[in-house]
DRENTI-33347 format. One record per residue (C-alpha): residue number from 1; chain; x, y, z. Coordinates in nm, 3 decimals. Example, Ala and Ser with C-alpha at 12.3 -4.5 7.8 and 13.67 -1.06 7.14 Angstrom:
<rs>
<r resi="1" chain="A" X="1.230" Y="-0.450" Z="0.780"/>
<r resi="2" chain="A" X="1.367" Y="-0.106" Z="0.714"/>
</rs>
This chain:
<rs>
<r resi="1" chain="A" X="0.006" Y="-0.010" Z="0.012"/>
<r resi="2" chain="A" X="0.119" Y="0.330" Z="-0.066"/>
<r resi="3" chain="A" X="0.227" Y="0.571" Z="0.227"/>
<r resi="4" chain="A" X="-0.030" Y="0.855" Z="0.302"/>
<r resi="5" chain="A" X="0.268" Y="1.105" Z="0.271"/>
<r resi="6" chain="A" X="0.367" Y="0.975" Z="-0.077"/>
<r resi="7" chain="A" X="0.353" Y="1.278" Z="-0.314"/>
<r resi="8" chain="A" X="0.192" Y="1.250" Z="-0.662"/>
<r resi="9" chain="A" X="0.173" Y="1.452" Z="-0.987"/>
<r resi="10" chain="A" X="-0.197" Y="1.436" Z="-0.991"/>
<r resi="11" chain="A" X="-0.453" Y="1.257" Z="-0.761"/>
<r resi="12" chain="A" X="-0.841" Y="1.202" Z="-0.712"/>
<r resi="13" chain="A" X="-1.065" Y="1.063" Z="-0.480"/>
<r resi="14" chain="A" X="-1.373" Y="0.856" Z="-0.542"/>
<r resi="15" chain="A" X="-1.659" Y="0.713" Z="-0.312"/>
<r resi="16" chain="A" X="-1.745" Y="0.364" Z="-0.310"/>
<r resi="17" chain="A" X="-2.047" Y="0.188" Z="-0.126"/>
<r resi="18" chain="A" X="-2.014" Y="-0.146" Z="0.074"/>
<r resi="19" chain="A" X="-1.925" Y="-0.405" Z="-0.227"/>
<r resi="20" chain="A" X="-1.678" Y="-0.546" Z="-0.438"/>
<r resi="21" chain="A" X="-1.535" Y="-0.350" Z="-0.734"/>
<r resi="22" chain="A" X="-1.266" Y="-0.391" Z="-1.006"/>
<r resi="23" chain="A" X="-1.069" Y="-0.074" Z="-1.096"/>
<r resi="24" chain="A" X="-0.926" Y="-0.106" Z="-1.458"/>
<r resi="25" chain="A" X="-0.656" Y="0.108" Z="-1.608"/>
<r resi="26" chain="A" X="-0.810" Y="0.192" Z="-1.947"/>
<r resi="27" chain="A" X="-0.570" Y="0.397" Z="-2.134"/>
<r resi="28" chain="A" X="-0.392" Y="0.712" Z="-2.201"/>
<r resi="29" chain="A" X="-0.401" Y="0.986" Z="-2.457"/>
<r resi="30" chain="A" X="-0.160" Y="0.999" Z="-2.737"/>
<r resi="31" chain="A" X="0.161" Y="0.793" Z="-2.741"/>
<r resi="32" chain="A" X="0.343" Y="0.909" Z="-2.452"/>
<r resi="33" chain="A" X="0.472" Y="0.684" Z="-2.161"/>
<r resi="34" chain="A" X="0.166" Y="0.607" Z="-1.945"/>
<r resi="35" chain="A" X="0.199" Y="0.713" Z="-1.584"/>
<r resi="36" chain="A" X="0.187" Y="0.472" Z="-1.297"/>
<r resi="37" chain="A" X="-0.119" Y="0.482" Z="-1.057"/>
<r resi="38" chain="A" X="-0.139" Y="0.404" Z="-0.702"/>
<r resi="39" chain="A" X="-0.483" Y="0.315" Z="-0.524"/>
<r resi="40" chain="A" X="-0.536" Y="0.313" Z="-0.159"/>
<r resi="41" chain="A" X="-0.811" Y="0.377" Z="0.091"/>
<r resi="42" chain="A" X="-0.853" Y="0.740" Z="0.173"/>
<r resi="43" chain="A" X="-0.964" Y="0.939" Z="0.492"/>
<r resi="44" chain="A" X="-0.870" Y="0.673" Z="0.735"/>
<r resi="45" chain="A" X="-1.070" Y="0.417" Z="0.548"/>
<r resi="46" chain="A" X="-0.805" Y="0.130" Z="0.589"/>
<r resi="47" chain="A" X="-0.977" Y="-0.073" Z="0.823"/>
<r resi="48" chain="A" X="-1.280" Y="-0.095" Z="0.607"/>
<r resi="49" chain="A" X="-1.116" Y="-0.147" Z="0.239"/>
<r resi="50" chain="A" X="-0.907" Y="-0.403" Z="0.109"/>
<r resi="51" chain="A" X="-0.718" Y="-0.373" Z="-0.231"/>
<r resi="52" chain="A" X="-0.615" Y="-0.674" Z="-0.401"/>
<r resi="53" chain="A" X="-0.352" Y="-0.656" Z="-0.677"/>
<r resi="54" chain="A" X="-0.208" Y="-0.929" Z="-0.908"/>
<r resi="55" chain="A" X="0.082" Y="-1.095" Z="-0.758"/>
<r resi="56" chain="A" X="0.342" Y="-0.968" Z="-0.994"/>
<r resi="57" chain="A" X="0.232" Y="-0.606" Z="-0.902"/>
<r resi="58" chain="A" X="0.299" Y="-0.406" Z="-0.556"/>
<r resi="59" chain="A" X="0.007" Y="-0.375" Z="-0.358"/>
<r resi="60" chain="A" X="-0.232" Y="-0.095" Z="-0.506"/>
<r resi="61" chain="A" X="-0.032" Y="-0.031" Z="-0.819"/>
<r resi="62" chain="A" X="-0.151" Y="-0.005" Z="-1.196"/>
<r resi="63" chain="A" X="0.151" Y="0.015" Z="-1.396"/>
<r resi="64" chain="A" X="0.011" Y="0.037" Z="-1.767"/>
<r resi="65" chain="A" X="-0.314" Y="0.006" Z="-1.951"/>
<r resi="66" chain="A" X="-0.471" Y="-0.343" Z="-1.910"/>
<r resi="67" chain="A" X="-0.371" Y="-0.374" Z="-1.533"/>
<r resi="68" chain="A" X="-0.660" Y="-0.391" Z="-1.300"/>
<r resi="69" chain="A" X="-0.709" Y="-0.450" Z="-0.901"/>
<r resi="70" chain="A" X="-1.013" Y="-0.561" Z="-0.684"/>
<r resi="71" chain="A" X="-1.149" Y="-0.325" Z="-0.414"/>
<r resi="72" chain="A" X="-1.357" Y="-0.476" Z="-0.132"/>
<r resi="73" chain="A" X="-1.531" Y="-0.225" Z="0.102"/>
<r resi="74" chain="A" X="-1.696" Y="-0.340" Z="0.414"/>
<r resi="75" chain="A" X="-1.894" Y="0.006" Z="0.408"/>
<r resi="76" chain="A" X="-1.923" Y="0.309" Z="0.236"/>
<r resi="77" chain="A" X="-1.567" Y="0.468" Z="0.194"/>
<r resi="78" chain="A" X="-1.329" Y="0.685" Z="-0.012"/>
<r resi="79" chain="A" X="-1.052" Y="0.554" Z="-0.253"/>
<r resi="80" chain="A" X="-0.751" Y="0.767" Z="-0.354"/>
<r resi="81" chain="A" X="-0.606" Y="0.711" Z="-0.694"/>
<r resi="82" chain="A" X="-0.279" Y="0.901" Z="-0.759"/>
<r resi="83" chain="A" X="-0.051" Y="0.904" Z="-1.048"/>
<r resi="84" chain="A" X="0.320" Y="0.985" Z="-1.138"/>
<r resi="85" chain="A" X="0.490" Y="1.037" Z="-1.466"/>
<r resi="86" chain="A" X="0.696" Y="0.712" Z="-1.521"/>
<r resi="87" chain="A" X="0.955" Y="0.936" Z="-1.732"/>
<r resi="88" chain="A" X="1.002" Y="1.324" Z="-1.718"/>
<r resi="89" chain="A" X="0.811" Y="1.346" Z="-2.058"/>
<r resi="90" chain="A" X="0.545" Y="1.119" Z="-1.961"/>
<r resi="91" chain="A" X="0.180" Y="1.197" Z="-1.964"/>
<r resi="92" chain="A" X="-0.071" Y="1.219" Z="-1.710"/>
<r resi="93" chain="A" X="-0.369" Y="1.194" Z="-1.921"/>
<r resi="94" chain="A" X="-0.468" Y="0.852" Z="-1.796"/>
<r resi="95" chain="A" X="-0.833" Y="0.708" Z="-1.781"/>
<r resi="96" chain="A" X="-0.954" Y="0.427" Z="-1.551"/>
<r resi="97" chain="A" X="-1.281" Y="0.266" Z="-1.502"/>
<r resi="98" chain="A" X="-1.461" Y="0.131" Z="-1.187"/>
<r resi="99" chain="A" X="-1.679" Y="-0.165" Z="-1.236"/>
<r resi="100" chain="A" X="-1.900" Y="-0.293" Z="-0.942"/>
<r resi="101" chain="A" X="-1.900" Y="-0.680" Z="-0.892"/>
<r resi="102" chain="A" X="-2.120" Y="-0.692" Z="-0.600"/>
<r resi="103" chain="A" X="-2.277" Y="-0.431" Z="-0.396"/>
<r resi="104" chain="A" X="-2.464" Y="-0.479" Z="-0.070"/>
<r resi="105" chain="A" X="-2.730" Y="-0.281" Z="0.105"/>
<r resi="106" chain="A" X="-2.557" Y="-0.018" Z="0.309"/>
<r resi="107" chain="A" X="-2.819" Y="-0.061" Z="0.589"/>
<r resi="108" chain="A" X="-2.700" Y="-0.399" Z="0.666"/>
<r resi="109" chain="A" X="-2.449" Y="-0.515" Z="0.922"/>
<r resi="110" chain="A" X="-2.205" Y="-0.739" Z="0.772"/>
<r resi="111" chain="A" X="-2.146" Y="-1.080" Z="0.959"/>
<r resi="112" chain="A" X="-1.794" Y="-1.164" Z="1.055"/>
<r resi="113" chain="A" X="-1.639" Y="-1.383" Z="0.816"/>
<r resi="114" chain="A" X="-1.310" Y="-1.462" Z="0.673"/>
<r resi="115" chain="A" X="-1.435" Y="-1.557" Z="0.341"/>
<r resi="116" chain="A" X="-1.469" Y="-1.296" Z="0.087"/>
<r resi="117" chain="A" X="-1.712" Y="-1.365" Z="-0.181"/>
<r resi="118" chain="A" X="-1.651" Y="-1.281" Z="-0.534"/>
<r resi="119" chain="A" X="-1.973" Y="-1.386" Z="-0.662"/>
<r resi="120" chain="A" X="-2.126" Y="-1.145" Z="-0.939"/>
<r resi="121" chain="A" X="-2.468" Y="-0.994" Z="-0.821"/>
<r resi="122" chain="A" X="-2.651" Y="-0.844" Z="-1.077"/>
<r resi="123" chain="A" X="-2.982" Y="-0.658" Z="-0.992"/>
<r resi="124" chain="A" X="-3.256" Y="-0.658" Z="-1.265"/>
<r resi="125" chain="A" X="-3.184" Y="-0.368" Z="-1.511"/>
<r resi="126" chain="A" X="-3.447" Y="-0.113" Z="-1.504"/>
<r resi="127" chain="A" X="-3.677" Y="-0.122" Z="-1.814"/>
<r resi="128" chain="A" X="-3.577" Y="0.142" Z="-2.072"/>
<r resi="129" chain="A" X="-3.815" Y="0.351" Z="-2.245"/>
<r resi="130" chain="A" X="-3.911" Y="0.266" Z="-2.592"/>
<r resi="131" chain="A" X="-3.907" Y="0.594" Z="-2.753"/>
<r resi="132" chain="A" X="-3.544" Y="0.715" Z="-2.860"/>
<r resi="133" chain="A" X="-3.413" Y="1.056" Z="-2.828"/>
<r resi="134" chain="A" X="-3.090" Y="1.228" Z="-2.892"/>
<r resi="135" chain="A" X="-2.849" Y="1.503" Z="-2.767"/>
<r resi="136" chain="A" X="-2.679" Y="1.761" Z="-2.962"/>
<r resi="137" chain="A" X="-2.331" Y="1.897" Z="-2.825"/>
<r resi="138" chain="A" X="-2.158" Y="2.185" Z="-2.964"/>
<r resi="139" chain="A" X="-1.797" Y="2.053" Z="-2.922"/>
<r resi="140" chain="A" X="-1.483" Y="2.271" Z="-2.954"/>
<r resi="141" chain="A" X="-1.298" Y="2.246" Z="-3.279"/>
<r resi="142" chain="A" X="-1.552" Y="1.988" Z="-3.387"/>
<r resi="143" chain="A" X="-1.870" Y="2.174" Z="-3.408"/>
<r resi="144" chain="A" X="-2.218" Y="2.021" Z="-3.361"/>
<r resi="145" chain="A" X="-2.223" Y="1.644" Z="-3.269"/>
<r resi="146" chain="A" X="-2.558" Y="1.440" Z="-3.256"/>
<r resi="147" chain="A" X="-2.534" Y="1.123" Z="-3.034"/>
<r resi="148" chain="A" X="-2.824" Y="0.895" Z="-2.921"/>
<r resi="149" chain="A" X="-2.947" Y="0.776" Z="-2.605"/>
<r resi="150" chain="A" X="-2.689" Y="0.630" Z="-2.369"/>
<r resi="151" chain="A" X="-2.404" Y="0.733" Z="-2.598"/>
<r resi="152" chain="A" X="-2.137" Y="0.957" Z="-2.495"/>
<r resi="153" chain="A" X="-2.095" Y="1.315" Z="-2.647"/>
<r resi="154" chain="A" X="-1.702" Y="1.353" Z="-2.585"/>
<r resi="155" chain="A" X="-1.663" Y="1.129" Z="-2.286"/>
<r resi="156" chain="A" X="-1.361" Y="0.913" Z="-2.151"/>
<r resi="157" chain="A" X="-1.246" Y="0.798" Z="-2.488"/>
<r resi="158" chain="A" X="-1.281" Y="1.149" Z="-2.655"/>
<r resi="159" chain="A" X="-1.281" Y="1.410" Z="-2.406"/>
<r resi="160" chain="A" X="-1.335" Y="1.757" Z="-2.578"/>
<r resi="161" chain="A" X="-1.487" Y="2.089" Z="-2.408"/>
<r resi="162" chain="A" X="-1.866" Y="2.142" Z="-2.485"/>
<r resi="163" chain="A" X="-1.997" Y="2.470" Z="-2.541"/>
<r resi="164" chain="A" X="-2.382" Y="2.404" Z="-2.580"/>
<r resi="165" chain="A" X="-2.634" Y="2.143" Z="-2.563"/>
<r resi="166" chain="A" X="-2.950" Y="2.090" Z="-2.733"/>
<r resi="167" chain="A" X="-3.216" Y="1.792" Z="-2.643"/>
<r resi="168" chain="A" X="-3.384" Y="1.667" Z="-2.943"/>
<r resi="169" chain="A" X="-3.694" Y="1.442" Z="-2.940"/>
<r resi="170" chain="A" X="-3.875" Y="1.341" Z="-2.631"/>
<r resi="171" chain="A" X="-3.747" Y="1.038" Z="-2.380"/>
<r resi="172" chain="A" X="-4.074" Y="0.860" Z="-2.399"/>
<r resi="173" chain="A" X="-4.450" Y="0.860" Z="-2.428"/>
<r resi="174" chain="A" X="-4.571" Y="1.093" Z="-2.119"/>
<r resi="175" chain="A" X="-4.233" Y="1.238" Z="-2.067"/>
<r resi="176" chain="A" X="-4.056" Y="1.568" Z="-2.134"/>
<r resi="177" chain="A" X="-3.689" Y="1.656" Z="-2.043"/>
<r resi="178" chain="A" X="-3.560" Y="2.027" Z="-1.965"/>
<r resi="179" chain="A" X="-3.209" Y="2.138" Z="-1.914"/>
<r resi="180" chain="A" X="-3.012" Y="2.441" Z="-1.787"/>
<r resi="181" chain="A" X="-2.631" Y="2.477" Z="-1.848"/>
<r resi="182" chain="A" X="-2.380" Y="2.694" Z="-1.668"/>
<r resi="183" chain="A" X="-2.165" Y="2.868" Z="-1.902"/>
<r resi="184" chain="A" X="-1.809" Y="3.002" Z="-1.815"/>
<r resi="185" chain="A" X="-1.869" Y="3.372" Z="-1.890"/>
<r resi="186" chain="A" X="-1.747" Y="3.616" Z="-1.636"/>
<r resi="187" chain="A" X="-1.921" Y="3.568" Z="-1.406"/>
<r resi="188" chain="A" X="-2.040" Y="3.224" Z="-1.489"/>
<r resi="189" chain="A" X="-2.425" Y="3.238" Z="-1.552"/>
<r resi="190" chain="A" X="-2.710" Y="2.967" Z="-1.567"/>
<r resi="191" chain="A" X="-2.907" Y="2.967" Z="-1.876"/>
<r resi="192" chain="A" X="-3.293" Y="2.964" Z="-1.869"/>
<r resi="193" chain="A" X="-3.481" Y="2.622" Z="-1.875"/>
<r resi="194" chain="A" X="-3.501" Y="2.495" Z="-2.213"/>
<r resi="195" chain="A" X="-3.708" Y="2.190" Z="-2.355"/>
<r resi="196" chain="A" X="-3.643" Y="1.971" Z="-2.658"/>
<r resi="197" chain="A" X="-3.539" Y="2.162" Z="-2.972"/>
<r resi="198" chain="A" X="-3.412" Y="2.464" Z="-2.777"/>
<r resi="199" chain="A" X="-3.037" Y="2.521" Z="-2.769"/>
<r resi="200" chain="A" X="-2.853" Y="2.629" Z="-2.437"/>
<r resi="201" chain="A" X="-2.502" Y="2.759" Z="-2.443"/>
<r resi="202" chain="A" X="-2.276" Y="2.945" Z="-2.686"/>
<r resi="203" chain="A" X="-2.118" Y="2.890" Z="-3.036"/>
<r resi="204" chain="A" X="-1.789" Y="3.013" Z="-3.157"/>
<r resi="205" chain="A" X="-1.715" Y="3.222" Z="-2.843"/>
<r resi="206" chain="A" X="-1.494" Y="2.975" Z="-2.676"/>
<r resi="207" chain="A" X="-1.702" Y="2.964" Z="-2.365"/>
<r resi="208" chain="A" X="-1.729" Y="2.595" Z="-2.221"/>
<r resi="209" chain="A" X="-1.990" Y="2.458" Z="-2.008"/>
<r resi="210" chain="A" X="-1.914" Y="2.417" Z="-1.629"/>
<r resi="211" chain="A" X="-2.226" Y="2.289" Z="-1.525"/>
<r resi="212" chain="A" X="-2.544" Y="2.113" Z="-1.649"/>
<r resi="213" chain="A" X="-2.908" Y="2.049" Z="-1.486"/>
<r resi="214" chain="A" X="-3.174" Y="1.817" Z="-1.615"/>
<r resi="215" chain="A" X="-3.554" Y="1.763" Z="-1.492"/>
<r resi="216" chain="A" X="-3.788" Y="1.504" Z="-1.609"/>
<r resi="217" chain="A" X="-4.175" Y="1.626" Z="-1.652"/>
<r resi="218" chain="A" X="-4.469" Y="1.501" Z="-1.793"/>
<r resi="219" chain="A" X="-4.764" Y="1.256" Z="-1.649"/>
<r resi="220" chain="A" X="-4.530" Y="0.958" Z="-1.660"/>
<r resi="221" chain="A" X="-4.245" Y="1.135" Z="-1.474"/>
<r resi="222" chain="A" X="-4.322" Y="0.997" Z="-1.146"/>
<r resi="223" chain="A" X="-4.251" Y="0.646" Z="-1.258"/>
<r resi="224" chain="A" X="-3.934" Y="0.719" Z="-1.458"/>
<r resi="225" chain="A" X="-3.575" Y="0.882" Z="-1.374"/>
<r resi="226" chain="A" X="-3.285" Y="1.036" Z="-1.554"/>
<r resi="227" chain="A" X="-2.970" Y="0.811" Z="-1.605"/>
<r resi="228" chain="A" X="-2.682" Y="1.059" Z="-1.659"/>
<r resi="229" chain="A" X="-2.301" Y="1.056" Z="-1.680"/>
<r resi="230" chain="A" X="-2.079" Y="1.358" Z="-1.682"/>
<r resi="231" chain="A" X="-1.720" Y="1.396" Z="-1.719"/>
<r resi="232" chain="A" X="-1.530" Y="1.728" Z="-1.635"/>
<r resi="233" chain="A" X="-1.162" Y="1.791" Z="-1.707"/>
<r resi="234" chain="A" X="-0.936" Y="1.637" Z="-1.418"/>
<r resi="235" chain="A" X="-1.238" Y="1.505" Z="-1.255"/>
<r resi="236" chain="A" X="-1.404" Y="1.149" Z="-1.203"/>
<r resi="237" chain="A" X="-1.686" Y="1.039" Z="-1.439"/>
<r resi="238" chain="A" X="-1.991" Y="1.086" Z="-1.223"/>
<r resi="239" chain="A" X="-2.305" Y="0.916" Z="-1.264"/>
<r resi="240" chain="A" X="-2.647" Y="1.015" Z="-1.119"/>
<r resi="241" chain="A" X="-3.003" Y="0.911" Z="-1.128"/>
<r resi="242" chain="A" X="-3.335" Y="1.077" Z="-1.028"/>
<r resi="243" chain="A" X="-3.612" Y="1.296" Z="-1.176"/>
<r resi="244" chain="A" X="-3.383" Y="1.584" Z="-1.128"/>
<r resi="245" chain="A" X="-2.995" Y="1.587" Z="-1.154"/>
<r resi="246" chain="A" X="-2.713" Y="1.831" Z="-1.150"/>
<r resi="247" chain="A" X="-2.347" Y="1.807" Z="-1.253"/>
<r resi="248" chain="A" X="-2.097" Y="2.080" Z="-1.160"/>
<r resi="249" chain="A" X="-1.742" Y="2.143" Z="-1.210"/>
<r resi="250" chain="A" X="-1.591" Y="2.085" Z="-0.859"/>
<r resi="251" chain="A" X="-1.311" Y="2.337" Z="-0.929"/>
<r resi="252" chain="A" X="-1.568" Y="2.604" Z="-1.099"/>
<r resi="253" chain="A" X="-1.334" Y="2.636" Z="-1.405"/>
<r resi="254" chain="A" X="-1.269" Y="2.299" Z="-1.547"/>
<r resi="255" chain="A" X="-1.509" Y="2.221" Z="-1.864"/>
<r resi="256" chain="A" X="-1.753" Y="1.970" Z="-1.927"/>
<r resi="257" chain="A" X="-1.572" Y="1.722" Z="-2.172"/>
<r resi="258" chain="A" X="-1.857" Y="1.447" Z="-2.177"/>
<r resi="259" chain="A" X="-2.208" Y="1.390" Z="-2.127"/>
<r resi="260" chain="A" X="-2.428" Y="1.081" Z="-2.156"/>
<r resi="261" chain="A" X="-2.795" Y="1.078" Z="-2.101"/>
<r resi="262" chain="A" X="-3.054" Y="0.809" Z="-2.090"/>
<r resi="263" chain="A" X="-3.412" Y="0.756" Z="-1.929"/>
<r resi="264" chain="A" X="-3.532" Y="0.451" Z="-1.736"/>
<r resi="265" chain="A" X="-3.865" Y="0.340" Z="-1.635"/>
<r resi="266" chain="A" X="-3.880" Y="0.238" Z="-1.270"/>
<r resi="267" chain="A" X="-4.174" Y="0.214" Z="-1.034"/>
<r resi="268" chain="A" X="-3.978" Y="0.256" Z="-0.726"/>
<r resi="269" chain="A" X="-3.917" Y="0.644" Z="-0.800"/>
<r resi="270" chain="A" X="-4.273" Y="0.746" Z="-0.705"/>
<r resi="271" chain="A" X="-4.103" Y="0.977" Z="-0.459"/>
<r resi="272" chain="A" X="-3.948" Y="1.203" Z="-0.689"/>
<r resi="273" chain="A" X="-3.631" Y="1.236" Z="-0.507"/>
<r resi="274" chain="A" X="-3.389" Y="1.496" Z="-0.671"/>
<r resi="275" chain="A" X="-3.000" Y="1.461" Z="-0.697"/>
<r resi="276" chain="A" X="-2.964" Y="1.857" Z="-0.697"/>
<r resi="277" chain="A" X="-2.747" Y="1.983" Z="-0.402"/>
<r resi="278" chain="A" X="-2.625" Y="1.717" Z="-0.141"/>
<r resi="279" chain="A" X="-2.768" Y="1.411" Z="-0.313"/>
<r resi="280" chain="A" X="-2.512" Y="1.137" Z="-0.311"/>
<r resi="281" chain="A" X="-2.357" Y="1.042" Z="-0.651"/>
<r resi="282" chain="A" X="-2.335" Y="0.717" Z="-0.800"/>
<r resi="283" chain="A" X="-1.989" Y="0.598" Z="-0.903"/>
<r resi="284" chain="A" X="-1.985" Y="0.452" Z="-1.244"/>
<r resi="285" chain="A" X="-1.705" Y="0.463" Z="-1.521"/>
<r resi="286" chain="A" X="-1.432" Y="0.689" Z="-1.392"/>
<r resi="287" chain="A" X="-1.194" Y="0.916" Z="-1.580"/>
<r resi="288" chain="A" X="-0.937" Y="1.030" Z="-1.294"/>
<r resi="289" chain="A" X="-0.698" Y="1.284" Z="-1.429"/>
<r resi="290" chain="A" X="-0.666" Y="1.604" Z="-1.663"/>
<r resi="291" chain="A" X="-0.377" Y="1.584" Z="-1.949"/>
<r resi="292" chain="A" X="-1.889" Y="0.517" Z="-1.032"/>
<r resi="293" chain="A" X="-2.315" Y="0.199" Z="-0.829"/>
<r resi="294" chain="A" X="-2.600" Y="0.313" Z="-0.643"/>
<r resi="295" chain="A" X="-2.543" Y="0.530" Z="-0.344"/>
</rs>
C-alpha cells in the first residue's frame, strides 16, 4: 500500500458503497509513456477497505493500461487514486474505469467472516423507455455532434470541451426533459430552462460549459428517472439517477468534456427524489485525471 505521505503528480478521490469492485487502467491519450497509478483507502478508511493486486505488482499499483485490481469495501468509503509520470516526458492524461461486481445494502451489518465472496450480483436492469431521443453537443474544434440515448458526447475516450447542448425529441411517451447549462462567462451564468429543440449555451465564443441541470416532467415522470454520466476535465466520471440531476465542475473552471443521457422506467421512483444539491452520487465509469453503483 502506498504511504499516505507519498506525493503524486495528480490525484483524485472517488466514493464507493459497501461491495466489491474492479478498477481497470483503461488507457492514455496519445503515445506518451503512461503514468503509474497507486490506489489506496482515503480518509482513514484502511480498516474498511481491502485492495487486492495481481501477485506480480506491488499492492495498490496499476503500472500500465490493461492492469486491474479488486477493491473490497466493508462500508461506504473513499478511495484515493494517485498517478506519477513514469518518465519526465510522460503524460498524466490517463483514464480508469470502476466496475461494481457485488454491491450490498448499506443498511445491513456485515456478519464477521474470513471468507470474501467474489460472486457477481446483478440486479434486474430497469426497463428502458421505448421512444428514443438524441442529444446535440457543440464541441470545441468539432462543431455540432449528435449522439443517441446512452451514447457519449465527448467522454472518456474522446474528451473535448462542450460549449452548448440541445435535447432532441422526447425520452418517451408521457415524458419530457428540460435542461439548464452553466456557461463559463465572467461571472458564470445559468441559462434559462430549455425544452427539446431549444439550444442552451454558446457557439464560436470559446465559452465552455461548467455545469448542467436536467429535470424530467410529464404525466409519467413519477415512474421514470434520468440516468446520466458527466465528465469534467481533471475529475471523475460522475453518474447520477433521479427525476432531477445536477452536475457541476468541482473547481468551478474545468469544462464539461463528456455527457451521456438516458431515461429509465422505474416503479420505485414515485417519491420524485432529486439529486440536486447534497444528493449522493453514483460512481460508474471513471476518468481520473486531466492531460462510479447506486449510493
